[in-house]
N, C-alpha and C positions, 0 to 999 in steps of 0.2 A: 568489667564490661568490655566487650570487644569494640564497641564504638557507640556513637550516639546517632540518633536519627530524628528527622523532623518530617512531618507529613502535612499535606494540605487536604482540603475538604472536597475536592472535585472528583474523588474516586471513593470506592467503598472502603471505609476506614478499617472495618473489622478484619477484612482479608489481609490488608497490609500489616495491621498490628500483630496478627497471629504469626506472620512471617518474621516480623522484626523481633518479637519476643523469643521466638525459637532460636534466633541467632544471638540472644543475649544483649540485643540493642535495647535502648530505653527511649521512651517517648519524652521529649524535652520541651521545656517552656519556650515561649517566643524569644526570650532574651538570652538564651544559653547558646553555647557553641554547639556545632553539629558537624557530623562527618558525611552523612548521606542524606540527601534531600530529594524526596519524590515530588517534583514540582509540576505545577500546571504550566501550560505554554505562556500564559500571561506573566507568571512569576519569573520565568526564564528571561523574558525581555528586560525585566527590572535588574536582575542579577548581572547581566552582561551589558547593561546600558552604560554609556559613557558618563551620563549625568550622575548615576548613583556612586560611581567611584569604587564599587565593591570589587575585591579581588579574591578569588578562591585560593585556598592554600593547598599544598600537595596532598593532604589527607581528606580533601573534600571532593566528592563527585556528584554529578547531577544527571538526570535522566532525559535531557534533551540537548541537542546541539543548538548553538545560538541562533543560527538561521535555518533551522529545520524546515521552515516554510518554503524553501526552494524546492522541496520535494512534496510537501503536504498541502500547499495551496494549489488548487486545481489549475489556475492559470499559469503559475510558475513551473509546475511539473511539466506541463505540455511545452512551455517555452524552452525549458532546459533539454527536454528530449529532442525537440526540433533542432536546437543548436548542436546537440551531440551528433545527430545524423549528418548535419552539414559539415561538421568538422571531420567526421570519418570519411565522408565523401571527398572532401578537399584533400585528405591525406591519401586518397586512393585505396582505402581499406576495402577488402572484399566483403566486409560486414555491411557496407553501404550499397551493395549491388542492388539494382532495380530490375524488374521484369519488363516485358515489352509494352506494358501499359503505364510504366513510370512509377510503379509501386515498389516500395522496399521489400525485398525478399525475406530478409532476416529481422528487420526493425519495424515492421508494420504491426505494432501491438497496442496502439492507442487509436480510438476512433477519430475520424477527421474532426478537428476542433478549432474553433475561432474564439477570440476574446471580444466581448461586447462591453462598451461601445466601440472600441478601437478598430476592430476588424469587420465592422458591419458590412461594408461594401464588398469585401472579399467573401463574406458569408453569402450575401445575396447572389453573387456570381456563381458560387458553388451550388446553392439551392436551385437555381434555375437550370442547372444541368440535369437535375432529377427532381422535378417539382412534386412528385408523388412521395418523396421521402419524408420520414419523421425525424425530428430533432428534439434533443432534450436540453433544457436550459437550467443551469445551476449557479447560484451565487458563489463567488470565489471563496468567501471566507466563512461559510456556514457548514454545519454538519447535521447528521441525523435526519436527512431528507428535507430540511427546512428550505422553503423558497424554490423548490424544484417543480418544473412543469414541462409538459410536452407540447410541441407545436408541429403542424404540418402545412401551415399557410403563412406567407409573409405578413399578412394582415394581423396575425396574432401577436406579432411583436412590434407593431407600429406604435404601441403605447410607449416603447422605449425610445422612440424617435421624436424629436422636437418637430421635425418637418418631414413628412412622408415623401415629399417630392425630391428633397435633396439627401434624405437619409442621414441628416446630421444629428448626432446625439447630443444630449445635454452633457455638461462636463462630468467627468468621473467623480469629482469631489462632491457633487450634489446628487449623483445617482450611483448606486452600488454596481461594481463591476461583476459581470457574469461570464461564464463560458457557455458556449453552445456547441454540442457535439452531435454527430450523426448517431441516431438511436439504433441500437442493435435490436432489430425487430424480429430476428430469428434465433432467440435464445434457446439453448438446450432446455427441454422441459422434462420434469419427472413428475408423474402423476398429473400431467397437464399444467403444472405450475412452474413459474419462473423462479430461479434462485441465483444467488451469487456465492462466491467463496470469501470468507474472511480468514486470511492467513497472517500469522505473526512472524515478523522478521526483526531480529536483533542486530544492530550495527554497533560494534565496539570501537571501530576506527574507520575513517574514510581514506586516510593516506598513511599506510597502505590500506586498501579496502579489505575489511574482514567482516563477514556477516554470517548469520546463523538462521536456519529455518526451523520454526517450531512445528513439530509433527502432529500436534493436536488441534489443527484448525477446524473450522466447521462451515457448513452451508447454511444460508438463511433463505427460507422459502416465503413466497407470497402466500397469502391466505385465500386468494381468489384465483381461479384458473385463468391462464394467460389467453389473451386474444389480441391480434394486431388491429382489430376493428377500430376505425377512427371514432366510433361512438363511445369508446372506453378510454380515450386518451386522458381524460380527467380523473380516472379511477386509479388512485395511487396504490390501492390494495392489489391491483393487477400488475403494476409496473415497478414499484419501488420495494426493495427487500429490507429496508431499514427496520429493525425491531421497534424503534421509536414510533414508527408509523403503523406497522402491522399489529402491534399489541392492542391497538384501538379497534381492530376489525372484529366483526361479529363472530367470525370463524377462527379466531386466534386460540390456539391450544396452550394453556398455561402450564401443562405438564412437560411437554417437550419443547415448547417455545418456538415451534416452526423451524427447528434446527436439526441438522444431520451432521455427524462427524465426517471428517475428510476420509477416514478409513471406510466408513459405510458407502460414501460416494465411490470410492475406488473399487470396492467390492461390487457395487452395482454396475459400474462401467465395464469391469472385467468380465462380468457375466453376460452383459448385453452387447458389448462392442469388441471384447477380446483384451487379453492382458497386454499384448504388444502395443496396441493402439492407446491403451490407457497409460502405459509407461511413457509413451511419446508425448501425450498431453501434459503429464506432470513435469516432464523434462522441459517442455516449452514454457510452462508456468515459471519454473526456476530460472530459465533464460530471461524471461521478461523482468523478473525481480532484479537479477544481477545487472542487466543493462540499464534499468531505471536508476539504480544506485550509482553506476558508473557515470551516468549522464549528469548527476548533480555533484559528484565527488570533487570536481575542480573548483566549484563555487562554494562548497560547504566549508564553514569555519570549523576545522577539525581540532577543536579544543581538547586538550589532553584530559580534562576533567569530565568529559561527556561520554555518554553512551545513549542509545535510543532504541526503543521497541516500537516498531511501526505496525499498523494494521492495514494490510493490503487487501483491496477489494478487486476481485477478478470475476468476470463473467465469461462463461463458455457458450459459444454459439452452437447451432445444431450440426455444424460440420466439425465440431470438437476443436475449434480454434479459440484459444483463450485471449481475452482482451483486458488490459489494465484500465480500470475505471478511475480509481483514485487511491491515495495513500493517506492514512490518518496518523497524526502525530500523537494523539491521545485516544487510542482505541478504548472503547468502554470496558471498564473492569467491574461494572455493576452486573450482578448475576440475575438472570431472569428465570432460571430453573436450578434444581439441585445439581444436575450434571454441569451446568454452566459455572456454578460456584466452584466446583472441584477443579474444572479446567483452568479457571482464572487464578485460583489459589496456586496451582502447580506452575502456571505461567510466570507469576510473580516470583515464586520460589526459585525456579530455574534461571530466570533473568538475573536475580540477585546473586546466585551462585557463580554466574559468569562475570558479572560486574565486580563482585567482591568475593573472590574465591576463598573458601574455608571460613567465611564469616570474619575475616581479619579486618583491622582498621584499613580503610581505603588508602591506596597509594597510586596517584595518577601517573607515576613514573614507570610502573611495571609494563611489560611488553604486550599485555592484553591478549595473551595466548594461553588460556586456561587448559589444564589437562583434560583429556577426554572424559574421565570419570565424573567430572562435575557438570557436564553438559545437560544431564537429565534428558528431557524430551526435545532438546535442541540438537541439531546436527549442523556441521559446518557446510554452508552453502557455497561460499566462495572465499578463498584466501589468496589475495593478490600476490603476496610474496611467493607462495607455492606455485601459482600459475606462471609467474615470470621465470621461475626456475625451469619450466618446461618449454620456454621459448615464447617470443612475442606473438606468434600466430596461433597460440593455444585456443583463443576464443573462437577463431574461425574454424579450426580443425574440430573443435567440440560441436559447433553449430552445424557444420556440414556433415557430421556423422562419422568423421574419420577417427581412428583410434588415437587416444591421447595417453596411452600407457596404463599402468596398473592403477592409477588414481583418477583416470578419466571417466570411470563409470561405464555405462552401457554404450555401445556404438552399434546402431541398427540401420538397416537400409530398407526404408518403407517407400522408396520412390521419390522422396523429397528430403531436404536437409532436416536433421533433428539435432537436439541438444543433448549433451551428456552433462550430468551434474558434477561439479567440481567438489572434491573432498579435501 
């Protein structure tokens, strides 16, 4: 046997088991030793808890970083990105440049967001600047669209306030923390329907940062045509793309599951908007992902036993500007269609090939630079060591469309700065 594996019940077992058996790994009982553990986020807390006293050996690896929530909790993701912007600004980095309206030119990729209850007064101040705007409220620690609702009046969130006159909220310990973000009410529509992108990104190490983009992502469509009408603010089949919500709609299609491959989206955009514009859009999406990872890298516990596959949710507006909505620590591996099952089987297979090359017994001491032939459908998105060898200003040269050499990717001039993808 090449190694032992232990799995948990929060993902589709059969897909994992097939991958594990193919590698010659065995399913082990609860009390046996193990080398590879596909953990839930709850279990990871116990393993790295000071109270448990558990220590991983060199031949044991796990699929989450200890404090992954710095990226995957909605409030902490925004907090870290804001801190990252301030630090770059303090350093005088050209990446933190702002326009005449005070908006970041290169780092404006998350909607205006506040934490509730803590930032309620700041939110009210911002809301009153544009009282006709729509905002979306999300609980910080939930997924699959649970607890989300839209508002366009301050009176709609007075229930979160103990005293509407002073806007003082009840303590966070007794009321769940929420984030409230400016709703993107001009999403790009296809067939009149709103959609978002689910992209998979594998991080093998944060210091130095090394990440991989999975080429087989997909779009998730709403089942009801989009309208910005205030009369439909409560209709989640119009506004939320989560499959967990859409599958309960009357118009949900169980054959294709309301999903489109990224390659189909790219083909559609190339035919309707042009290849150059489409390439620019996907370069900007790659830029967003890399910068979000850089934002959390300084605070991430870069344990040598860890790797992580994140599910990035991106929305594209009608001006083809991509927005980072959230990052999932445990993207669903449950399949809703036959194509979905194939995609997720290959995702797990390719992830394991990078985490444990050649199906060997894991060794956390290796340099985590797998050979190109084992990447499968992954491609290197960013390698910090390689980027540093090209000079400290590589990021800005890439973002501003300047040539970065043979590994800099495309460098185009469309009248505004663009990203080139690092390989």
